[in-house]
C-alpha positions in Angstrom: 22.4 -12.2 -11.7 19.8 -11.0 -14.1 20.5 -7.5 -15.4 16.9 -6.5 -14.5 17.6 -7.2 -10.8 20.9 -5.4 -10.9 19.1 -2.3 -12.3 16.5 -2.3 -9.5 17.0 0.6 -7.1 17.3 -0.2 -3.4 14.5 1.1 -1.2 15.1 4.8 -0.4 12.9 4.4 2.7 15.4 1.8 4.0 18.3 4.0 3.0 17.0 6.8 5.2 16.0 4.4 8.0 19.4 2.7 8.0 21.0 6.1 8.6 19.0 6.5 11.8 18.3 3.1 13.2 19.8 2.5 16.7 19.9 6.2 17.5 17.8 7.0 20.6 17.6 10.6 19.7 15.7 10.0 16.4 11.9 10.1 16.2 11.1 7.4 13.6 8.1 8.0 11.3 9.6 6.4 8.2 8.0 3.0 8.1 4.3 2.3 7.4 3.3 0.7 10.6 1.8 1.6 14.0 4.0 1.5 17.1 1.2 -0.4 18.9 1.7 -4.1 19.5 -0.9 -6.7 18.3 -3.7 -7.1 20.8 -3.3 -9.8 23.5 -6.1 -12.1 22.4 -4.7 -12.3 18.9 -1.2 -13.1 20.2 -2.7 -15.7 22.6 -4.4 -17.5 19.7 -1.0 -18.0 18.1 0.5 -19.1 21.4 -2.3 -21.6 21.9 -1.7 -23.0 18.4 2.0 -23.5 19.0 1.2 -25.2 22.4 -1.0 -27.6 20.5 1.9 -28.5 18.3 0.4 -26.9 15.1 3.8 -26.6 13.4 3.1 -28.4 10.2 2.1 -27.5 6.6 -1.5 -26.4 5.8 -3.5 -26.2 2.6 -1.9 -24.0 -0.1 -4.9 -21.7 -0.1 -5.1 -21.4 3.7 -7.0 -23.0 6.5 -10.7 -23.5 5.7 -11.7 -21.8 8.9 -9.7 -18.7 8.0 -11.0 -18.5 4.5 -14.5 -18.8 5.9 -13.8 -16.0 8.3 -12.4 -13.8 5.5 -15.5 -14.5 3.4 -17.8 -13.5 6.2 -15.7 -10.4 7.0 -15.6 -9.2 3.4 -19.4 -9.8 3.1 -20.0 -7.4 5.9 -18.2 -4.7 4.0 -19.0 -5.4 0.4 -21.0 -7.6 -1.9 -20.7 -11.3 -0.8 -17.4 -12.9 -1.5 -17.4 -16.7 -1.9 -14.7 -18.9 -0.3 -13.8 -20.2 -3.7 -12.4 -16.8 -4.6 -10.0 -16.5 -1.7 -6.4 -17.5 -1.0 -4.4 -16.8 2.1 -0.9 -15.4 1.5 2.3 -14.7 3.5 1.7 -11.0 3.7 0.2 -8.4 1.3 3.5 -8.2 -0.5 3.4 -11.9 -1.2 -0.2 -11.5 -2.4 0.8 -8.7 -4.8 3.7 -10.7 -6.3 1.6 -13.8 -6.7 -1.0 -11.8 -8.6 1.6 -10.4 -10.9 3.3 -13.7 -11.4 -0.1 -15.2 -12.4 -0.8 -12.5 -15.0 2.4 -10.8 -16.2 4.8 -12.1 -18.8 8.1 -10.5 -19.9 7.3 -7.7 -22.3 3.7 -7.2 -21.2 2.5 -3.7 -20.7 1.5 -2.7 -17.2 0.0 0.6 -16.1 0.4 1.9 -12.5 -1.0 5.0 -10.8 1.8 6.8 -9.0 3.1 8.0 -6.5 2.8 4.5 -4.9 4.5 2.2 -2.6 7.7 1.1 -4.5 7.0 -2.6 -4.4 4.0 -2.1 -6.7 6.2 -0.8 -9.5 9.3 -2.9 -8.8 7.4 -6.2 -9.0 6.3 -5.9 -12.7 9.8 -4.7 -13.6 11.3 -7.8 -11.9 9.1 -9.9 -14.2 10.3 -8.1 -17.2 7.2 -6.0 -17.9 7.0 -2.6 -19.6 5.7 -0.2 -17.0 3.7 3.0 -17.7 3.2 5.4 -14.8 0.3 7.8 -14.7 0.9 10.3 -12.0 -1.6 11.8 -9.6 -1.6 15.7 -9.5 -1.2 17.7 -6.3 -3.8 20.5 -6.1 -3.3 22.7 -3.1 -1.6 19.7 -1.4 -4.4 17.3 -2.2 -3.6 14.6 -4.8 -6.1 14.0 -7.6 -6.5 11.7 -10.5 -6.8 12.8 -14.1 -9.2 10.0 -15.1 -9.1 10.8 -18.8 -5.3 10.5 -18.8 -5.5 7.2 -17.0 -8.1 5.7 -19.4 -6.1 7.0 -22.4 -3.0 5.1 -21.1 -5.0 1.8 -20.9 -5.2 0.3 -24.3 -6.0 -3.2 -25.6 -2.2 -3.8 -25.3 -2.3 -3.2 -21.6 -2.3 -6.5 -19.7 -2.6 -5.1 -16.1 -3.6 -1.9 -14.3 -2.3 -1.5 -10.8 -4.2 0.9 -8.4 -3.6 1.4 -4.7 -6.6 3.1 -3.0 -6.5 4.5 -0.4 -3.1 5.3 -1.6 0.3 5.0 0.1 1.8 7.6 0.3 -0.7 10.3 -0.7 -3.9 9.2 1.0 -5.7 9.7 -2.3 -8.8 7.5 -2.6 -10.8 6.6 -5.7 -14.5 7.4 -5.8 -17.0 4.7 -6.7 -17.8 6.6 -9.9 -14.1 6.6 -10.9 -14.0 2.9 -10.1 -17.0 2.2 -12.3 -15.4 4.2 -15.2 -12.2 2.3 -14.8 -13.9 -1.1 -14.8 -16.0 -0.3 -17.8 -12.9 0.8 -19.8 -10.9 -2.2 -18.7 -13.7 -4.6 -19.8 -13.5 -3.0 -23.3 -9.7 -3.4 -23.4 -9.5 -6.8 -21.8 -7.2 -5.4 -19.1 -6.8 -7.0 -15.7 -7.1 -4.7 -12.6 -4.9 -5.4 -9.6 -6.4 -3.4 -6.7 -4.3 -2.9 -3.6 -7.0 -2.2 -1.0 -5.0 -2.9 2.2 -5.9 0.5 3.6 -9.6 0.3 2.9 -10.6 0.4 6.6 -8.3 3.4 7.3 -10.8 5.8 5.7 -12.0 8.9 7.5 -14.8 10.5 5.4 -17.6 8.4 7.0 -19.7 8.5 3.9 -19.6 4.8 3.2 -21.2 2.0 5.1 -19.2 0.0 7.7 -16.3 2.5 7.7 -14.7 1.3 4.5 -13.4 3.1 1.4 -14.9 2.5 -2.0 -13.9 -0.9 -3.3 -13.7 -2.4 -6.8 -15.5 -5.4 -5.3 -18.7 -3.3 -5.2 -18.7 -2.4 -8.9 -17.7 -5.7 -10.4 -18.9 -9.3 -11.0 -17.1 -12.3 -9.6 -15.8 -13.3 -13.1 -14.4 -9.9 -13.9 -10.7 -9.6 -14.5 -10.1 -8.2 -11.0 -7.7 -9.3 -8.2 -8.0 -7.5 -4.9 -5.2 -7.6 -2.3 -5.7 -7.3 1.4 -3.5 -7.6 4.5 -3.9 -8.1 8.2 -1.0 -5.6 8.8 -2.7 -2.2 9.1 -6.2 -2.4 10.5 -5.4 -5.4 12.8 -2.0 -4.2 14.0 -0.3 -7.3 12.6 2.5 -6.0 10.4 5.1 -8.5 11.6 2.8 -11.5 11.2 3.2 -11.4 7.4 -0.3 -12.5 6.5 -2.7 -11.3 3.7 -5.2 -12.6 1.2 -6.3 -12.4 -2.4 -9.8 -12.1 -3.9 -9.9 -13.3 -7.5 -12.3 -14.9 -10.1 -13.2 -18.4 -8.9 -11.7 -20.0 -12.0 -8.4 -18.6 -11.0 -8.2 -19.9 -7.5 -7.0 -23.5 -8.2 -4.2 -22.1 -10.4 -3.2 -19.7 -7.6 -3.0 -22.7 -5.3 -0.3 -24.1 -7.6 1.5 -20.8 -7.7 1.5 -20.6 -3.9 3.0 -24.1 -3.7 6.0 -22.9 -5.7 6.4 -19.7 -3.7 5.8 -20.2 0.0 3.7 -23.5 0.0 1.5 -22.0 2.7 1.2 -19.5 5.5 2.2 -20.7 9.0 -0.7 -22.3 10.8 -0.2 -20.4 14.1 -0.4 -17.1 12.3 -3.5 -18.2 10.5 -5.1 -19.2 13.8 -4.3 -15.7 15.1 -5.8 -14.1 12.0 -9.0 -16.2 12.3 -9.5 -14.8 15.9 -8.7 -11.3 14.7 -11.5 -11.5 12.1 -14.0 -13.1 14.5 -13.4 -10.2 17.0 -12.9 -7.4 14.5 -15.1 -5.1 16.5 -12.6 -5.2 19.3 -9.7 -4.0 17.2 -10.3 -2.2 13.9 -12.8 0.5 15.0 -10.5 1.6 17.8 -7.5 1.5 15.4 -9.3 3.7 12.9 -10.5 6.1 15.5 -7.1 6.5 16.9 -5.5 7.0 13.5 -8.0 9.7 12.7 -7.1 11.4 15.9 -3.4 11.1 14.9 -4.2 12.6 11.5 -6.2 15.4 13.0 -3.4 16.2 15.5 -0.6 16.2 13.0 -2.1 17.9 10.0 -2.8 21.3 11.6 0.7 21.3 13.2 2.3 20.8 9.8 0.1 23.2 8.0 1.1 25.9 10.5 4.7 25.6 9.5 5.7 28.2 6.8 6.6 26.5 3.5 4.7 23.3 4.1 2.2 22.2 1.5 -0.3 19.4 2.3 -4.0 18.6 2.6 -5.7 16.2 5.0 -5.8 12.8 3.4 -9.2 11.0 3.3 -7.5 7.6 3.8 -4.4 5.8 4.8 -2.0 6.5 7.7 0.3 9.1 6.2 0.8 12.9 5.9 2.4 13.5 2.5 3.8 17.0 2.3 6.1 19.3 0.4 8.8 21.6 1.8 9.3 24.8 -0.2 12.9 25.1 -1.3 13.8 21.5 -0.5 13.4 19.7 -3.9 15.6 16.7 -3.3 13.5 14.6 -0.9 16.2 11.9 -0.3 18.8 14.5 0.6 16.3 16.3 2.8 15.2 13.2 4.6 18.8 12.2 5.3 19.5 15.7 6.6 16.5 15.6 8.9 17.7 12.4 10.5 21.2 13.7 11.2 20.4 17.4 11.9 16.9 17.2 13.4 16.5 13.7 14.8 13.4 13.2 12.6 12.9 10.1 10.5 10.7 10.6 7.5 10.4 8.7 4.1 11.5 10.5 1.0 8.9 11.1 -1.7 11.2 10.0 -4.4 10.9 6.4 -3.0 7.4 6.2 -4.4 8.1 6.5 -8.1 10.2 4.0 -10.1 12.2 6.9 -11.5 12.1 10.7 -11.2 11.2 12.1 -14.7 11.9 15.7 -15.5 8.9 16.1 -17.8 5.7 14.4 -19.0 7.5 13.2 -22.1 8.1 9.4 -22.2 11.4 8.5 -20.7 13.0 5.1 -20.9 15.1 3.1 -18.5 18.5 2.0 -19.9 18.2 -0.5 -22.8 19.2 -3.3 -20.4 16.1 -2.8 -18.2 12.4 -2.8 -18.9 10.9 0.4 -20.2 8.9 2.8 -18.0 7.1 5.9 -18.9 5.7 8.7 -16.7 2.7 10.6 -17.9 1.0 13.6 -16.2 4.1 14.8 -14.3 5.0 15.9 -11.6 6.2 13.0 -9.6 6.7 12.9 -5.9 10.2 14.4 -5.8 10.4 17.1 -3.2 7.7 15.5 -1.0 8.1 13.7 2.3 5.9 11.0 3.9 5.2 11.0 7.6 3.5 7.9 9.1 1.3 9.3 11.8 0.3 5.9 13.4 1.7 6.9 16.8 0.5 5.5 20.1 1.7 8.7 21.8 0.2 11.8 20.3 2.9 13.9 22.0 5.5 12.4 19.7 3.8 13.9 16.7 4.0 17.4 18.3 7.7 16.8 19.2 8.3 15.8 15.6 6.7 19.0 14.1 8.7 21.1 16.5 11.9 19.5 15.3 10.9 20.1 11.8 10.1 23.7 12.5 13.3 24.3 14.3 15.4 22.7 11.5 13.7 24.8 8.8 14.5 27.9 10.9 18.2 26.9 10.9 18.8 25.9 7.2 
C-alpha cells in the first residue's frame, strides 16, 4: 500500500456517525443530505428505463440527451454552455477526482480554500500533490475570505486552485467581484481553477437571477483554465443516485472521455434517464427544495443563536449551520459526546481541514506524506456542522433542545 494512502485520515464525519448509526434515540444531522426521497417522477423514469432493458454501457461522456439537457439547464442560469464542454460522471465526487487526475501530477502545488469538505483536500494528496490551505476567517460567526491572502498564495508555481462556493461546511459564498479578481490573477499565473459549485442553487440572498449563487462560468471564457463541478445530489434530492457532471474547456472534453473510460467507463443508463427527466422538470423540484431549505435554515438559526455560548451567523448558501460552542474546543470529542450523552448527531469541524494547525506558520505533514500548509489560521477546530435539510421542522427544534439540555449538564 502506498504510504500516502496509509497517511490519509479516515473521515471524522463517518467516525461520529458510526458511533450512532442504528440507535433509534439519536437525531442524525451529520451527513450532507436531505431526508426526503427523490420525487416519484424521477424514480419512475429510472424504473421505465430498466423495464426497457437499458442495462448496457453508454457513451463515456454520457447520453447525448442528458448532455443536451444539462447544456439547456446551465444556459438558463449562466452564460451558454455548449455540449462539447460537458461530461456526465458517477457523482460529484467522481467529477472532482477526474478533474484532479486530469491536471495534477505528483509534486504539483495545489491551493485550497478551507474549511472545506474533506474529499477536496484528500484527493490532491492521494495524487501526491503539495497542498496549501488558505483558511476563511470567522467574523461574528460569519466566515469571510481574505482575498489578498488567497491571491498571494497563488503563484506561477501553483497548478490548481480549489474553491467550493457556496461552501460546505460554512455556507460562505464568493461574490462575483471576488471571482473576477481570482480569475484575473489565475490567468496571470497560469493556474487552473477547480470550482465545486454543487450548492449553487441552494442560495438564499435572492440577489442573483434564477435563484443561483455567483458562478465562475459568468466571469470566464470557454477556453479559460476552469473546470466546474456539479451534482444532481442536493438540489434534485438525488444523493444516492451518484450522478454529476463537469464543465470544462472544449479541447479538454475528448481527453476527459479517455479518463472516464479508465475510471468508471460510464454512468448507468437508468440513472441518466432519471437525471434527464429531473432537468426537464426542474421547476417541479428545485424551487420547492430551495424554499424548504430556506425555511429550515430560518427555523434552526434563531434557535441555535438563542443558546448561550453558541457562535454562528446565518449562511447565505448551502444546507448547513456551522457553529462554535464556547469552551468545547475539540470538535471530534464534542461530537462523539453529543451522540452518546444527548442523542444528537453532528459533524465535527475538524473533519473539514486536512490537519489542525496551531498557528499560521507553515506546517508540514510527516516526510513520508505530501506537504500541506495552513495560512490565515484559525481552522475549523471547535466548530460543529449541522445539516438542516430536514423534512420535519420539529426535528430541528428537538435537536436544539437536546443541545441546550446537554450544555446545561456539562
